[in-house]
N, C-alpha and C positions, 0 to 999 in steps of 0.2 A: 176703284172708282174715285174720281175726283170731281170737284165742282168747277164748271167752266165760268168764264166771266159773265155769261148770260144767265147764270143761276141754275142751269140744268146739270145733272150728273152725267159724266161721260164714263162709260165702261170701256176698259182697254183690254186688248189681247197683247200678249207678251211673247217675245222671241229672243233666244240667245244664239249668238253667232260667233263661233271661234274665228279668230282672225290673226294672221301673221302681222308683225309690226309694220311692214311696208304697205299692207293692204287696208289698214284701218280707215284712212281718209276716203279711199275709193268706196269701201263698203258703206260707210256712213252716208256719203253723197248719193250712192245708188239706191240704198234702201229708203232714203228719204223720198225718192221718186215714186215709191210704191206705197207711200203713206206712213211709213215707219219713222219714228223719231227716237233719239237716244233717251233712254230712261235716266232722268236727272238723279234718281236715287241710287244708281249704279254707274258711277263714272268709270272710264277705262283706267285701270290701274297701270301707272307707268312702270316699265321694267318687267312686268309679268309676261312671260311668253309660254304658250300662246295666249294672247289677250282674248277676252270674251266681251263681245258687245252685247249690251242689254238694250233691247228695243221695245217700243210699245206703239200701238196704233189704235185708233178709235174702232170699236167693234162694229159700229154702224156706219162705217165709211161708205160713201157712194162708190159704185163700180168695184166692189170688193172682189167679185169673181174674176173680172178681167185683170185687175191688179195682181191677184194671186197667180193667175196664169202667166202674166208677164214676169212676175217675180221668180216663178219656177224656171222659166226659160233663162232668166238672168243667172240663177244658181247653177243651171246646167252649163252655161257658158263658163262660169268660174271654175267648175270642175274640169272642163275640157282644157282651159288654160293651164290649170295645175298639172294635168297629165302631160301636156306639151312641154311645160317647163321641166318636169322631171325626166322626160324622154331625152332632153339634151345631154344628160350625163349617164343615163342608165346603160345604154349599149357600149359607150366608151369605157365605162368602168368594167363591164363584163369582159370586153376584149383585153383590157389591160391586165385583169386578173388571170385570164387564160394564158397570155403571153408570159406573165410572171411565173405561173405554175409550170409552164413548159421549160422556162429557164431553170427553175428549181430541179426539175427532173433531169435536165442535162447536167447540172452541177452534181446531183446525187450520183449519176453515172460516172462522172469524172472522179468523185471520191472513191467509189467502188473500184474504179480502174487502178487508182494509185495504191489502194490498200490490198489489192490482189497479190497473190504470191505466184509468180514474180510480178512486180509492178509493171503496168503497161503505161509508160510515160507518154508515148505518142498519142494513145487513145485518151489519156487524161487531158492533154492539151486540146485535142480535137473536140472533146465534150465540154471543156471549160469555156472555150470561146463563145459558143452559142448560149452557154449558161449565164455568163456575165452579160451578154447582149440581152438575154431574156429578163434580166433584172434591171437593166438600164432603160431599155426601150419602152416599157409600159408608161413611164412618165410622159414621154413625148407623144406616144400613141394616143393616150387618153386626151391630152391637150388638143391634138389635131382632130381627132374624131369629134370631140365636143364642139370645137369651132365649126366644123363642117355641118354637124347636126343643127347647131344654132342658126346658121345661115339658111338651112332648109326649113326650119319650123317657124322662124320669126315672122314671115308673112302670114302664116296661119294664126299666130298669136295676135298680131295686129288686127286681122279680120275679126277675131272673136271680140276684141276690145271695141271695135266699131259696132259690132252687133249689140254689145252691152250698152253702148251709148244710145243706140237707136231704141232699145227696149226702155231705157230710162226716160228718153224723150216721150215715148208713147205713154208711159206710166204717169209722168208729170202732167201731161195733157189731160189725163182722166181725173186728176185731183181737183 
C-alpha cells in the first residue's frame, strides 16, 4: 500500500509477466491499457533473459472485471502469436531431420556394402549418392519450408496483432 497525492492509501495487486527482449515494450504498452503500470521498485534488468516485468494496479480500479476479461483475451492472443511464430520452423526442422536421417541410413548402407566380403563397389556408389544428398539437402529444405510457412502464417499473426490493438483500445477506454 502507498499513499496517493490525495492523502488516501492505495492497495495494489501485483503481477509478474515473463517477457522476451523484443516484446518488453509491447507488453508494457498493452498492460497499461488494462490498468497495470510498471512497479518502480522492480525495473527491468538489462541483459537478463527472459526478462520479468513486475506490474501493479489499483485493487479498487473501476471496471476491473471487464478489464480482466479483456486482459485474458489479450494474453490468449499472445499465446496464439507465440504458437504461430514457433510453427514457422517446427515442421521444417522435422522434415530436415527426417531427410538427414534417411541420408545417414543410405550412407550406412554404403559403408556396409564396401566392407562386405567381397566389396560391392557399385552398390556403394549407388547408396553413397543419396546419402550425401540426404546430408546436404536438409539445409535448403528447412530454409525453403520455413519461408513457405512464414508466408502462410504471417497474415494470421498480423490479424492477431490487430485483435490485440483493438482489445487495448477497449481497455484504455474503460480506464
